[in-house]
C-alpha positions in Angstrom: 97.8 -51.7 193.6 94.6 -52.3 191.7 94.6 -51.2 188.1 91.6 -50.4 185.9 92.4 -53.2 183.4 92.7 -57.0 183.8 95.9 -58.9 184.5 97.6 -59.9 181.3 95.8 -57.3 179.1 96.7 -56.1 175.6 95.2 -53.3 173.6 95.8 -51.2 170.5 97.2 -47.7 170.3 94.4 -46.1 168.2 94.5 -46.1 164.4 93.8 -49.1 162.1 93.9 -49.5 158.3 90.7 -49.6 156.3 87.4 -47.7 156.2 84.9 -50.1 157.7 84.2 -49.0 161.2 81.9 -51.9 161.9 84.6 -54.4 161.1 87.2 -52.5 163.0 85.2 -52.2 166.2 84.2 -55.9 166.0 87.9 -56.7 165.6 89.0 -54.8 168.7 86.3 -56.4 170.8 87.0 -59.8 169.5 90.8 -59.7 169.4 91.4 -57.6 172.5 88.5 -58.6 174.7 90.3 -57.6 177.9 90.8 -54.0 176.9 89.0 -53.2 173.6 89.0 -49.6 172.2 87.2 -47.4 169.8 89.6 -47.4 166.8 90.4 -44.5 164.4 90.3 -45.1 160.7 92.2 -42.2 159.0 91.8 -43.7 155.6 88.2 -42.4 155.6 89.6 -38.9 155.1 89.6 -35.5 156.9 87.8 -35.7 160.2 88.6 -39.3 160.8 92.3 -38.7 161.6 93.6 -37.8 165.1 93.6 -34.0 164.8 90.4 -33.5 162.9 88.6 -36.2 165.0 89.6 -34.5 168.3 89.0 -31.0 167.0 85.4 -32.1 166.4 85.0 -32.5 170.1 86.0 -29.0 171.0 83.3 -26.8 172.6 82.7 -23.3 171.2 85.7 -23.6 169.0 84.5 -24.6 165.5 87.1 -25.8 163.0 87.4 -26.0 159.2 89.8 -27.2 156.6 91.9 -24.6 154.8 94.7 -25.5 152.3 94.7 -29.0 153.7 95.1 -28.0 157.4 92.7 -27.7 160.3 92.1 -24.2 161.6 89.8 -22.4 164.0 86.7 -21.1 162.1 84.3 -18.2 162.7 81.3 -20.5 162.7 80.5 -24.2 162.3 80.5 -25.4 158.7 80.5 -28.4 156.4 83.9 -29.7 157.6 83.0 -29.8 161.2 79.6 -31.3 160.4 81.3 -34.2 158.6 83.7 -34.7 161.4 81.0 -35.0 164.0 78.9 -37.2 161.8 81.8 -39.6 161.5 82.2 -39.7 165.3 78.5 -40.2 165.8 78.6 -43.2 163.4 81.6 -44.6 165.3 79.8 -44.2 168.6 76.6 -45.9 167.3 78.8 -48.8 166.1 80.5 -49.0 169.5 77.1 -49.0 171.2 75.9 -51.9 169.0 79.0 -54.0 169.3 79.6 -53.3 173.0 76.0 -53.3 174.3 76.6 -56.2 176.7 80.2 -55.6 177.4 81.4 -55.3 181.0 85.0 -54.2 181.6 87.4 -51.4 180.6 87.1 -49.8 177.2 89.5 -47.2 175.8 88.9 -44.1 173.8 91.7 -41.9 172.3 92.0 -38.2 171.6 94.8 -35.8 170.8 96.1 -33.8 173.8 96.1 -30.1 174.2 99.7 -29.5 173.2 99.6 -31.7 170.1 96.4 -29.9 169.1 98.0 -26.5 169.8 101.0 -27.5 167.6 98.7 -28.7 164.8 95.7 -26.4 164.6 96.0 -23.0 163.0 94.6 -19.7 164.1 92.0 -18.0 161.8 94.7 -15.5 160.8 97.2 -18.3 160.2 100.0 -19.7 162.3 99.8 -22.4 165.0 97.7 -21.9 168.0 100.8 -22.6 170.0 102.2 -19.2 169.3 99.3 -17.4 171.1 99.1 -17.9 174.9 95.5 -16.7 175.1 94.4 -19.0 172.3 96.2 -21.9 174.0 94.3 -21.3 177.2 91.0 -21.2 175.3 91.9 -24.4 173.5 92.8 -26.2 176.8 89.5 -25.2 178.4 87.5 -26.2 175.3 89.2 -29.5 175.0 88.7 -30.3 178.7 85.0 -29.7 178.4 84.7 -31.6 175.1 86.6 -34.6 176.4 84.5 -34.7 179.6 81.3 -34.8 177.5 82.8 -37.4 175.1 83.8 -39.7 178.0 80.4 -39.3 179.7 78.7 -40.0 176.4 80.6 -43.3 175.9 79.9 -44.3 179.5 76.2 -43.7 179.0 76.2 -45.8 175.8 78.1 -48.7 177.5 76.7 -48.7 181.1 78.6 -51.9 182.0 82.0 -50.6 181.0 84.6 -48.4 182.6 85.9 -45.8 180.2 89.6 -45.1 180.0 90.9 -42.0 178.2 94.1 -42.1 176.1 95.6 -38.7 175.5 97.8 -38.7 172.5 100.7 -36.3 172.7 103.2 -37.1 169.9 104.2 -33.4 169.6 104.9 -33.0 173.4 108.7 -33.4 173.2 108.9 -30.8 170.4 106.7 -28.4 172.3 108.9 -28.6 175.3 112.1 -28.3 173.2 111.0 -25.4 171.1 111.1 -27.5 167.9 107.6 -26.9 166.5 108.1 -25.3 163.1 106.4 -22.0 162.2 104.1 -21.8 159.2 106.9 -21.0 156.9 109.0 -23.8 158.2 112.1 -21.6 158.4 111.8 -21.0 162.2 110.5 -22.7 165.2 108.1 -21.6 167.9 109.5 -20.9 171.4 109.5 -23.7 174.0 106.6 -23.8 176.4 107.5 -23.9 180.1 107.1 -27.2 181.9 104.7 -25.8 184.5 102.4 -24.5 181.8 102.5 -27.8 179.9 101.8 -29.7 183.1 98.9 -27.5 184.0 97.3 -27.9 180.6 97.5 -31.6 180.8 96.2 -31.7 184.4 93.2 -29.7 183.4 92.3 -32.2 180.7 92.9 -35.2 183.0 90.9 -33.8 185.9 88.0 -32.8 183.7 87.7 -36.2 182.1 87.2 -37.8 185.5 88.4 -41.3 184.4 91.8 -43.0 184.4 93.9 -41.3 181.8 96.8 -42.8 179.8 99.4 -40.5 178.2 100.6 -41.8 174.9 103.7 -40.5 173.1 105.5 -42.6 170.5 108.2 -40.0 170.0 111.7 -40.0 171.5 112.2 -37.9 174.7 108.9 -38.6 176.5 108.8 -36.3 179.6 108.0 -39.0 182.1 108.2 -36.9 185.2 105.9 -34.2 183.7 103.3 -36.8 182.8 103.3 -38.3 186.3 102.9 -34.8 187.8 100.0 -34.1 185.4 98.0 -36.9 187.0 98.0 -39.7 184.4 97.3 -43.2 185.6 99.6 -44.8 183.0 102.1 -44.0 180.3 102.0 -45.5 176.8 105.3 -45.4 174.8 107.6 -47.2 172.4 110.0 -49.2 174.6 112.5 -49.2 171.8 112.9 -45.4 172.0 113.8 -45.5 175.7 117.5 -45.0 176.6 117.9 -44.6 180.3 115.4 -46.9 182.1 115.7 -45.1 185.5 113.0 -42.5 184.9 110.6 -45.2 183.8 111.5 -47.2 186.9 110.6 -44.3 189.1 107.2 -44.0 187.5 106.5 -47.7 187.9 107.7 -47.6 191.5 105.2 -44.8 192.2 102.4 -47.1 190.9 101.8 -45.8 187.4 100.8 -48.3 184.8 102.8 -49.0 181.6 101.4 -49.5 178.2 104.5 -51.1 176.6 104.7 -50.6 172.9 106.9 -52.9 170.8 107.4 -53.0 167.0 107.6 -56.8 167.3 105.5 -57.6 170.4 106.9 -60.4 172.5 106.8 -61.4 176.2 110.6 -61.8 176.6 111.5 -58.2 175.6 109.1 -56.9 178.3 110.4 -59.4 180.9 114.0 -58.3 180.2 113.1 -54.6 180.8 111.3 -55.6 184.0 114.3 -57.6 185.2 116.6 -54.7 184.5 114.4 -52.4 186.5 114.5 -54.8 189.4 110.7 -55.2 190.0 109.1 -58.5 191.2 108.0 -60.6 188.2 104.6 -61.3 189.6 103.9 -57.6 189.5 104.4 -57.3 185.8 101.2 -58.7 184.2 99.1 -56.5 186.5 100.9 -53.2 185.9 101.8 -53.6 182.2 99.6 -53.7 179.2 101.1 -54.7 175.8 100.4 -52.6 172.7 101.9 -52.1 169.3 104.7 -49.5 169.1 102.3 -46.9 167.6 99.2 -46.7 165.5 98.7 -49.1 162.6 96.9 -46.9 160.0 99.9 -47.3 157.6 100.0 -51.1 157.9 98.3 -53.6 155.7 95.2 -55.2 157.2 97.1 -58.5 157.4 100.0 -56.8 159.2 97.7 -55.0 161.6 96.0 -58.3 162.5 99.3 -60.0 163.0 100.6 -57.3 165.4 97.4 -57.2 167.4 97.5 -61.0 167.7 101.1 -61.0 168.8 100.3 -58.4 171.5 97.5 -60.5 172.8 99.5 -63.8 172.8 102.5 -62.1 174.5 100.2 -60.6 177.2 98.7 -64.0 177.9 102.2 -65.5 178.2 103.1 -62.9 180.8 99.9 -63.6 182.8 100.7 -67.4 182.7 104.5 -67.1 183.3 105.5 -63.5 184.4 
């Protein structure tokens, strides 16, 4: 199979430490030239973190901060304006740095189920508890992400945009483990077909290869395959039984293999255990950190990214 990334590629998950978007974008294009990405810098404050950043992309669903949480608002206000200004600044920087870039470039956004488990209704409580509100959220997110991807593609005409859909709350949504506002109870589990349909809507609307990222335990691999993702991004150390992963890889899905201490040998060992031909590995697998690096020191983040890049090159040279 042909994958929408080069052989022996490495990339980041999403977040980085610091507040300088210019430096961060230059770093991803310089250190991860095979698959750079638009980083998130949560240290800049509300609207720069995953939930607020994605909520700013919603269509006809304005958001605001209330008691430190994002919730649906009656009309656009200051919080939404700041969120969108941060994104516009990031996109302008991406345009400047990547003006002559040709190749794949990755953008990230929270998925519909993590958003539904994180955003509040205007009257309080998670969106996840209201089926009608969830449907509206899925439709709004699908439209917003399609416009976001198209906007990035227009700014970088030589690049192929890949969309990473971050779903850290997905296992909890499926298991009925998302807490209510009080924290004393949990919201009921969402049925697998409903979850799959919501994700499929987002993937199909984006119209580009989509990567499902989940750094929690219990990633629902079969569900993500059925939703139409081109690749799965996960923390290899959280996997128990390798057979479900093997089935996905056998079906042709790509793997963004996350490791706390990136190294070529760990990935080779998993590949051997799965029984796949070694020459297939560097084409089908992209190396990444185990999860976002917002909580790391700048030095640690650079070291992890460098280790991913070097390990990916080793795999390309000697799979």
